[in-house]
Each structure stands twice: as C-alpha cells, then as structure tokens.
N, C-alpha and C positions, 0 to 999 in steps of 0.2 A: 858307352860313348854316344854322344848326342851330335847329330849332324844338322847344321842350320843351312837351309837352302836359300839361295838368292831369289828363287822363283816362288810366287804365291801359289797357294792351292788352287787348282782349276775350278773347284766347286765354289769357292769364295768369289772368284772372278766372275763366274756366271751369275751369281746372285747380285753382285754390284752392277753388272751390266744390265740385268733385267730391271732393277730399280731405276737406274739412270734412264733407260729407254722409256719407262713408264712416265717419269717426270717430264721428259722432253716432249713426248706425245701429248700428255695432258696440258702442258703449257701452250703448245700450238693449237690444240682444240679450243682452249679457253680464249686465246687471242683471236682466232678466226670467228668464234662465236660472238665475241664482243663487237668485232668489226661488222659482221653481218647484221647484228641488232641495231647498230648505229646508222647503217646505211639504208635501213628499211624506210625511213621517212623521206628520202629523196624522191621527188616526183618530177617527171619531165612535163613540159608544156604540152597540152593536148590540142591546141589550136594556134595557128600562126595567121596573122592578118597583115595585108599590105595597105599602107596608108600613103595617100598621094598628096603632094603639096604643089601649089602653083609657084610662080616666079617670086611672089612677095612673101612666101613662107606660110601662107594660109592653107589649112587643111581643106581639101575639096574631094568631091566624089565624081569620078569619071564614069560615064555610062559605057558599058560594054567590056569592062575589065573584070577579071576574077580577083577577088580579094581574100577569100578564106581558104586555108590550106591545112593539111594534117602533118606535113613534114617540112622542116626548114629548108632542105635542099631544093625541093620543088618551088617553094616560095622565092628563094634566091634566084633560081632560073627564070621565073616569071618577072622578077624585078629587072633582071638584065634585059629581057625581051621588051618590057614596057619602056625602059630607058632608051632603047633603040627606036621604038615606034613613036613615043611621045617625048621628044628631046627637050621640050620646054617645061616639062614637069619633073619633079623630084619624087622619089619613092623611098619608103623606109619599111622595116619589118617590125611588127609588134607581136608580142606573145601574150596569151591569157593563161595564167596558171590556176589550177584547181586549188581548193582549200587543202592545206597540208595538215594531216593528222600527226601530231607530235607523239613521240614515244613517252610513256609515263615516266620513265627514268629522267628524261630531260626536264619535264615540268616540275618534278620533285626537286631536282638539283637547282633549278632556276629560282624557286621560291626561297631557298635558304640564303 
C-alpha cells in the first residue's frame, strides 16, 4: 500500500528555502553595489560665494562684507543679514564646483 501525503518532505522545503534566500540576498547585494558605484561621482560644492548687485543690476564689490563661505546655510544667513543692513543692494549665492571625476563605466557607455 502506497500513501501519498499532501505535505512535502521537510528536507526538500529547507533546500528550496536556502536557495531562495541566497538568490534574494544576492539580488539586494548586487542592487546596492550598483547604486553605491553610481553615486560615487556626486560631488558637493566646496565653496559658496555671495555676489552683490546695485539698483541697476550691476555686480559690485562692497567693502566690509564677507563673501566666501564653506556651507550654504551660513551663506544664506549672511545674505539675510546683509539685506537688512544694505536694503538698496541685492545679494545672490554662487557656488564653485570642483572638477568631477567620472566613473569609467559612464565614459564607456557614453562613447557607444
């Protein structure tokens, strides 16, 4: 007499579960590795500069104000302060970006 069970063998279930677990883990490691590689070329500005303009829109230099900053938040705070002090001038923020080294993968793909 042969009995057919509705339940699978627990040993086979464990093997399938291990294989599925390895595939899912490998997939996420691969995806996060690709994302990390692609975001390495992002470079933040290293210097912020305040530019002042007169009433006619011409760029001018005002003596006694600080113009170079390392963070954008500090530069914005100084712009607000300068607008209160020098109401007849207008101020804007400029950034200087360093040269960005591209990943080799992007340059190879761009040539094709």
